[in-house]
N, C-alpha and C positions, 0 to 999 in steps of 0.2 A: 098459159098455165094457171093463172090467177088474175084478178083485176089488176091491170097495170104491169103484169109480169109476162115478158116474152122470153123465149129460149131458142137458141139456134142449135141445130143438130146436123152434123155432116151426113150426107147420103153418098158414100163413095161408089156405090154400085150404079148410080144413075148416069145415063149417057146424054140426056138432054133436059132442058128446063121443064118441058111438058110433063115428063115422067116424075120429076121432082115435085112439081106443083100438085100432081095427083096424090103422091104419097103424103105431102104436107096436109092436104085437105082430109085424107083418111085418118091421119093421126089426130088432127084437130077434132074430128067427129068423135073419136074414142075418148079424148080428153074431156070434151064437153059432156059426154055421157057420165063420166066419173064425177065431174064437178057438180052436175045437177043432182046426182045421187048422194053428194056429200062425201064421197070416198076419195078425198084429196090426197090421202097418204100413198095412193097407188100411182098418182099422176106422173111424177118424175121418172119412176122406173119404167112405166109404160112408154114414155117418150124415147128413152134410151133404147129399149128393145125394139120398138117399131121402126126406128130410123135404120136399123141394120137388117131387119127381117125380110125374108123372101115371101112369096105369095102364100105358101103353106103356113109359115109362121105368123103372118098377118091374120090369116083366118083363125089360127089358134088363139091369138091375142084378142080377137073380136069375141070369141066364145068366153074367154076369161073375163073380159069386161062385163059381159051379160051376167056371168056368175057372180061377180062382185056386186053389181047393181041389185041382183036378186037376193043378195045376202048369203049365197051359198059359199063363197070364198071370203075369208076374213084375214086381215093382216096378222101375222104371228106376233105374239107379245115379245117385247124386248127382254132378253135374258137378264136376270137379276145381276146387279153388280157384285163382283166378288168381295167378300168381307176381308177382314184383316187375316194375315197369315198366322195360323195358330201353331202352337208347339206340336200338336199331333200331326198336322199336315206336313210340317217341315221334317219331323222325325220319320214319317212314312216315306218321304222322298229319299231319306238316307237308307232305311232298311230295304227298300225296294230296289236300290241300285241306281236310282235316277241321279242322285248327286255324284256318284262315281262316274256316271256317263258324262255329266256336265263338266266335272273337274277331275279328270283322270290322273293328273299329276299330283293331286293333293288329297283326294278321297279314295281310299281303296274299296273295292267291292267286298262286301262282308261275306265271310265264310260261315258265320254263326247267325245269319239273319233270322232263321226260324226261332231260335232260342230267344234272341233279343226282342223280336216282335211279340213273343208270348209274354215276356217280362213287362214290356211297355204297355201292352194291352191289359194286363192283369193288375199292375201296381201303379203305373204312372198316368195313363190316359184318363182313368176315372177321376183323378184329382185335378190334373192340370192340362188335360188334352185340349180344351177349348180356350185356354189362356192365350192371348195374342203373344207371338214370339217376342216382340219388342217391349212387352209389358211384364215379361217373366222376371221374378225377383227371387232372392235367396229364401224368402218366406214361403214361396210356392214349393221350392225344392224341399225345404225343411218339413212342410206339411206332408209331402209324399212319404218321406222317411218315417214321420210320426205315425202314419196310418198303415205301415207295413205290419203284417201279422206277427204277433209275438213269437210264434214258433219258427219263424223264418231264420235260417242260419245267418251268422255274421258275414260269411262270404257272399251269400245271396243279397244281403242288405248292401254290401259294398258294391256289388255288381249293378244294382239298381241306381246307386249314386253315380257310378262310372258312366252309365248310359246317359243320364241327364248332363253330366259334364261334357261328354263327347258331342252330344247334339248341339249344345250351346257353343262349344268350341268351333265346330264347323260353321255355325252361323256367324261367328266373328271372322273367321278366315277358313276357306277361300270365298265363302258366300258374301261376306261383308254386309250382312244384314244388321249386325250389332257392332257397336264400337268396342265393347269389352264384355266378357262374360260376367253375369251377376254372381257367380259362385266363386268364392275366394279359394285360395290355395289349400287351406286347411279343412275344406268342406268334406272331402272324401273320408269316410270312416276308416279307422286303422285296420290293417290286415289282421284277420283272426289268427289265433295260435294254430300252427300247422298240426294237423292230426296225423296219426300213424297211417302209413300207406299200405293197405292190405294187398296181398298177392297170393296166387295159388301155388301150393307145393306141387312138384311133379306128380306125386301119387294122386293128388286131388284132380289135377288136370287129366290124368289117365282115366280116373273114374268117370269124370264128366263126359269125355269124348267116347267112352265105351258104352255109355248108357243108352239103351234102346228107348228109354222114356223121353229122351230129348230128340227133337226133330233133327234129321241129318243136316239140313241147311244151317241150323244154328251151331251144330257141333263143328262143321267145317269153318264157319265164321269165327267161333271162339278160338279154335286151334290155330287158325291163321294169325289172328291178332297176337296171341301169346308167343308165337314163334317168329314173327316178322316185325313187331313193334309199331305197326301203323296205327294211326288214330282211327277210331271207329267211323267217323264221318268220311274220312278219306277212303276207307275200305268199302263203305257202302256205295261210293261213287265209282269204284274201280270197274273198268271194262276189260273185256278180253283183249282189246287192242293195246292195253297198257301192260300186258303180261306176255313175255316171250318164253313160252314153255320149252322151246327147243334149246335155248341157251340158259334157261333158268333165271332170267333177269326180269325184274319188275321196274317199271318206269312210272314216276309220280310227278307229273308236270304241274298239276293244280293241287295246292295244299294250303294249309292255314298260314304258313309264313311266306307264301309266294316264292319259295326257294326250291326250284325243281331238283329232284334227286332220283337216283337209280341205284340198285344194288342187286347182288346175286342172292337168290333165295336158297334156303337149305334144301338139300336133295329131297327130303321127305315131303316138304311142302310142294315142290315141283310135281312129284309123282301124284300126290293127293289132288292137286288142282287139275292135273291131266285126267284123272279118273272122274273127278267131279264134272269137268266139262263134258265128258262123254255121256254122263248120266243125265245131264240137264237138257231140257228143251231149248230150242234156239233162243238166246237172250244175250244182249250186249253186256249186261251187268254180270259180274262174276258172282256176286252174292244175292242174286235175285231169289226171292222165296222166303226172306226173313219176315216173320209175322210181327206186326206192331213195332215198327222201327223207332217210334217215339218213346217207348218205355223199355228199352233194352236192358237197363240196370235191373228193373224189377223182374224181367224175364230171366236174366242170368241167375239171380238169387233163387228164383223158382226152380230153374233147371238144376242148380247145384243141389238143392234139397232133394229133388227127384232122383238124382244120381247117388244119393247117400253121402254127400259131402256136408258135414255138419259142424266143422270147426267153429267154435263160438265167435272168435274175433272177426270172422268173415261177415257176420250178420249183426255185430254190435254197433249200436248208435249211441254215442256218448260224447262228452267233451274231449275225450282223448282219441276216439276212433269213430270212423264212419263205415257204414255197410259197404261191402264190395260193390263197385260199379263196373260198367263195361270198360271204362277207361283204365281200370286196374288190371286188365289183361295186358295192357301196355306196360304197367308197372311190373307185372310178372316177367315180361320179356327183359326189361332193363335189369331187374334185380338178379335174375338167374344168369343173364349174360355176364354181368360183372362178377358174380360168384364163380363162374366157370372160366374166368380168365380172359374174357373179351375186353378189348381196349375201349376207352371212351370214344375214340374216333370211330371205331367199328359200330358202336351203338348209335352214335349221332348220325352216321350215314343212313341208318334205317329209320330212326325216330324223327330226324329233322331238328333236333335240339340245337340251338345256336350258341348256348353258353354251358360252361362246365357246372355252373351253379345249379341248374335244374337236374342234371345227371347225378350230382353229388348228394342230392336228397335221398338217393336209393343206396348209397354205399354202406350205411350201417346195416340195413336189412340184408344186403349182399354178403357182408362179413358173417352175419349170423347163419345165412344159408350155407356158406362155405364151411363154417365150423361144425354145423350139424350134419354135414355131408348129405344134403338133400339131393344132389345130383342135378341132372338136366332133364328137360322134357323129352319124351320119346318122339321119334320122327312121326310126322303127322300121318303119313300113309300107313304106319304100323299101329298108331294109337286109335284109329277109327276102324272098327272091325270090318265094315263093308269094303273099305279100300284094302285092308290087309288080306281079305279073302280073295279079292280080285288079283292082287299081286302074287299071292301064293299059287293061285291057279295058273297064272301066267308063267311063273317059275317052273311049275311042274310040266307045263306044256313045252317049255323050252328045253327042259332036261330030257324029255322023251325023244328029242331029235327034231331038227327043223325039217327033215325030209318027209316025215310021216304026218298024217292027218289023223288025229285021234278023235274018238267019239265025243260030242259036246258034253261037257260036265253038267252037273245039276245046277251049278252057279250060272253057267252060260245059258241054260234053258230058262231059268227063272228071271234072269236080267236081260236076256236077249242080246248080250254082248259077245262079240267075237274075240276070243282070247288066243287066237292063233298068233304065234310070235311075229309073223310078217305083218299082220294087222296091227299088233301092238306097236311095232316100230313106226308105222305110219302115223300113229296117234302119239308118238313121242314117249311111249312107255318102254322102258328097257327091261325085257323079260329076264335078263341075266343078272340084274342087280339083286343082291340078297334081300329077302323080305324085311329084315330089320337092319337098318344102317347104324353103325356105332356113332354116338354123339361126338362131335368135334370139340375138343377141349383147348 
């Protein structure tokens, strides 16, 4: 192999000494070619491969040696040694779910990873992303907060601090990369003063859902959130497999709190979703078709204005109020449910709230809604004109008698939908239900 260096290799396929001697001489000839050419880096690997090679493989090794000698084949460069584990690399393992996979008992898979990745990318990584994790200090974290834009809200500043605290906490345990967190107990900024929680009045909801200026996909989405109390991201992940339209039950196994829940939807929502499913192209997602899912709050405010809803407090941005967000359709659900006599347990079954404290934030607004006699939201199938027309046509067809087949209506012709009562039953639409169901109090 080299001056004064010999090596033994087993030849398990050989049946006699003569065959072994021939292979040994062939290997030595190839080794010698490499040594003369100065390509000693390939010698050991060649000996290992040639000892086990059949005739075809030996011929291939011979050609490889000629390529090395001619300079056609060169040894790959050793990969560079990995540098220190940086704050960014560790945080990315967290937001990507890698740490949840490694430590499933102590690190939960994030439901808000997209939002947190965006905050880290925008505010944290540019300042401390390349800082080695074991060299991270409170001064690094303080510099991140110091560089946050002045117009950033107090709650957003607190969220950035929470992200750094959480990343370093996981590094302490379960990862045990740090002995302790460099951020002391009082580092987290104080909670900002709670702002007033906006919600839609029933009349405003009716305007929004009846507006032809708003795409139907968004109107169905808005109406569903305001009537069932689901979080926006939960609804966006909802599939038809999660919805039992025959029994009117919705199942939500994957959610923010990892607490599976199920409940019976309001009849108007069931009928609206049945009609919506019939109108849609095949898709697993219930709310496929939403445009620009990442800016739904801006889109909601735009759609409200387009529908003629202009109550100032819905769009006010001040120390006391914030503009209405997509999350405030959930606030609409809670506020009006409490105002119309629904119990806290009934609300929590749908929203997933685990404590009375969160629901109690809406009680003052609910009392105002009750005192001003705002009423309740209209059934979803009646509030959206496209669904109301389908239901009215179905009711008319059923009233004409199940035995007769009437001429297709103009609605049937333009939508291509079969409104025959028998077909409606197969699609779980009840043609005998009145077009407008009274609200349950």
